[in-house]
C-alpha positions in Angstrom: -56.8 -14.6 -93.1 -55.1 -17.1 -91.0 -57.2 -20.0 -89.7 -58.2 -19.6 -86.4 -56.3 -21.7 -83.6 -57.9 -24.7 -82.8 -59.0 -24.6 -79.0 -57.3 -27.9 -77.8 -60.1 -30.4 -76.5 -59.8 -30.7 -72.5 -59.8 -34.0 -71.3 -62.5 -34.7 -68.9 -60.8 -36.2 -65.9 -62.7 -38.9 -64.3 -62.7 -39.1 -60.8 -62.5 -42.2 -59.0 -64.9 -42.4 -56.2 -64.1 -43.1 -52.8 -63.8 -46.7 -52.1 -66.5 -47.9 -49.8 -65.8 -48.0 -46.3 -64.9 -51.3 -45.3 -66.3 -52.6 -42.0 -63.7 -53.1 -39.4 -62.9 -56.6 -38.8 -65.2 -57.9 -36.4 -63.4 -59.4 -33.6 -64.4 -62.4 -31.9 -65.7 -61.6 -28.5 -63.0 -62.1 -25.7 -63.9 -65.3 -23.8 -64.4 -65.2 -20.3 -61.8 -66.4 -18.0 -62.8 -69.6 -16.1 -63.1 -69.1 -12.5 -63.1 -71.7 -10.0 -60.5 -73.9 -8.2 -58.8 -74.5 -11.5 -58.1 -70.8 -12.2 -56.8 -70.3 -8.5 -54.3 -73.5 -8.9 -53.1 -72.1 -12.2 -52.5 -68.8 -10.7 -50.6 -70.2 -7.9 -48.7 -72.8 -10.1 -47.7 -70.0 -12.4 -46.6 -67.4 -9.7 -49.2 -65.0 -11.1 -50.9 -64.8 -7.4 -48.1 -63.2 -5.2 -50.0 -62.9 -1.6 -49.3 -60.4 1.0 -50.8 -59.7 4.3 -52.1 -56.7 5.9 -49.0 -54.9 7.2 -51.0 -51.7 9.0 -50.6 -52.6 12.6 -53.9 -50.5 13.4 -55.9 -53.1 11.4 -54.5 -55.9 13.5 -55.4 -54.3 16.9 -57.6 -56.6 18.9 -59.4 -55.2 22.1 -60.5 -57.3 24.6 -61.8 -56.9 28.5 -58.1 -58.2 29.3 -56.4 -55.7 27.2 -55.2 -54.6 23.8 -53.3 -57.2 21.7 -51.8 -57.2 18.2 -53.1 -60.3 16.0 -50.6 -62.2 13.9 -51.0 -60.8 10.4 -51.1 -64.4 8.6 -54.7 -64.6 9.3 -55.2 -61.3 7.5 -54.5 -60.9 3.5 -54.3 -58.0 2.2 -57.4 -56.3 0.1 -55.2 -56.9 -3.0 -54.6 -60.5 -2.5 -58.7 -61.1 -1.2 -59.7 -59.2 -4.5 -57.3 -61.2 -6.5 -58.5 -64.6 -4.9 -62.3 -63.6 -5.0 -62.0 -62.9 -8.8 -60.1 -66.2 -9.4 -63.0 -68.0 -7.8 -65.6 -65.9 -9.2 -66.7 -64.7 -5.6 -66.7 -61.8 -3.5 -64.8 -60.2 -0.5 -66.6 -59.5 2.6 -65.1 -58.6 5.9 -65.6 -60.1 9.2 -63.6 -61.3 12.5 -61.1 -64.0 11.6 -62.4 -65.9 14.5 -65.7 -64.7 15.7 -66.5 -61.9 17.9 -66.3 -62.7 21.7 -68.2 -60.8 24.3 -67.1 -57.8 25.1 -64.1 -57.6 22.4 -63.5 -55.7 19.2 -61.8 -58.1 16.7 -60.0 -56.9 13.7 -61.9 -57.9 10.6 -60.3 -59.9 8.3 -61.0 -60.4 4.2 -63.0 -63.5 3.8 -64.1 -65.0 0.1 -67.9 -65.6 -0.2 -68.5 -67.9 -3.1 -71.5 -67.8 -5.7 -72.4 -70.8 -3.5 -72.6 -69.1 -0.2 -69.6 -70.7 1.2 -67.4 -68.6 3.1 -63.5 -69.1 3.8 -60.4 -66.5 5.0 -58.7 -65.3 2.1 -55.5 -65.7 4.1 -55.9 -69.4 4.3 -56.3 -69.7 0.8 -53.5 -67.4 0.0 -51.3 -69.6 2.4 -50.9 -72.3 -0.1 -49.2 -69.6 -2.6 -46.7 -69.3 -0.3 -46.0 -72.9 0.9 -44.0 -74.0 -2.1 -44.8 -76.4 -5.1 -47.1 -79.2 -4.2 -48.2 -80.3 -7.7 -51.5 -79.7 -9.4 -53.4 -82.6 -7.6 -52.1 -82.1 -4.1 -52.8 -78.3 -4.4 -56.2 -78.9 -5.8 -56.8 -81.6 -3.0 -55.7 -78.9 -0.4 -57.5 -76.0 -1.6 -60.8 -78.2 -1.7 -60.1 -79.0 1.7 -59.5 -75.4 2.8 -62.8 -74.5 1.2 -64.9 -77.1 2.8 -63.3 -76.9 6.2 -62.8 -73.3 6.7 -66.4 -72.8 5.2 -67.7 -75.0 8.0 -65.8 -73.3 10.7 -66.9 -69.8 9.6 -70.4 -70.8 9.7 -70.0 -71.9 13.0 -68.2 -68.9 14.1 -71.2 -66.9 12.6 -74.0 -68.7 14.4 -72.1 -71.0 17.0 -74.3 -73.7 18.4 -72.9 -76.8 19.9 -69.2 -78.0 19.2 -66.9 -76.5 16.7 -66.7 -78.8 13.7 -63.7 -81.3 13.4 -62.8 -83.3 10.6 -60.9 -86.7 10.3 -57.4 -86.4 9.3 -57.1 -86.1 5.5 -60.8 -85.3 4.9 -61.0 -83.3 1.8 -64.7 -83.1 1.3 -66.6 -83.0 -1.8 -66.0 -80.8 -5.0 -67.0 -77.4 -4.2 -70.3 -76.7 -6.2 -70.1 -74.4 -9.2 -66.3 -74.6 -9.4 -64.0 -75.6 -12.5 -61.4 -78.2 -11.5 -58.1 -78.8 -13.3 -58.0 -82.3 -15.6 -56.8 -85.1 -14.1 -57.8 -84.2 -10.3 -61.3 -85.7 -9.9 -61.3 -89.7 -9.7 -64.0 -91.6 -11.6 -66.3 -91.2 -8.9 -66.2 -87.5 -8.9 -64.4 -87.5 -5.7 -61.5 -84.9 -5.2 -57.9 -87.0 -5.5 -55.7 -86.6 -2.8 -52.1 -87.8 -3.6 -50.8 -87.6 0.2 -53.8 -89.8 1.5 -52.9 -92.3 -1.3 -49.3 -92.4 -0.5 -50.0 -93.2 2.9 -52.0 -96.4 2.2 -50.1 -99.7 2.7 
């Protein structure tokens, strides 16, 4: 009787365990972009701020007891421009008449930037410096600081007119804007804002 055929041994296959899921790489948090004068200066110098004015004539119409007039668009920054400037400065956009509201008049509303410290300035006045050419970081910083200090004082006057309108000495920049970051090399040792044009005019 022939020997029974041996049953071949079945090798037990070892199924590898699924590799443990590795946690996704933890990315460092995205650093918040600094806001302030430094951010606005950088946007102007790099050309990333390309300002535009209001182009809709219906948004520039002034109605007064003497008739209806068209306001110059240079005093009215577009919504896009105002929002970009507000983001750079860490402020918000508010709308109000560019030059106050005369009795019996209906003035078109302009975009203003309200800073966290409460100072408010016309966005078009700040946008102007993105249109007027390369002044260099120090001069641009001085001009923007001056615009905010003087513009905020005039805006406050329009809100509550009492006494004469504020006036300023030629070359007056005012102090650094509270809460704003400044570019390196734009503040003097005493903390004041360097104004190259004023220094150049000294004998």
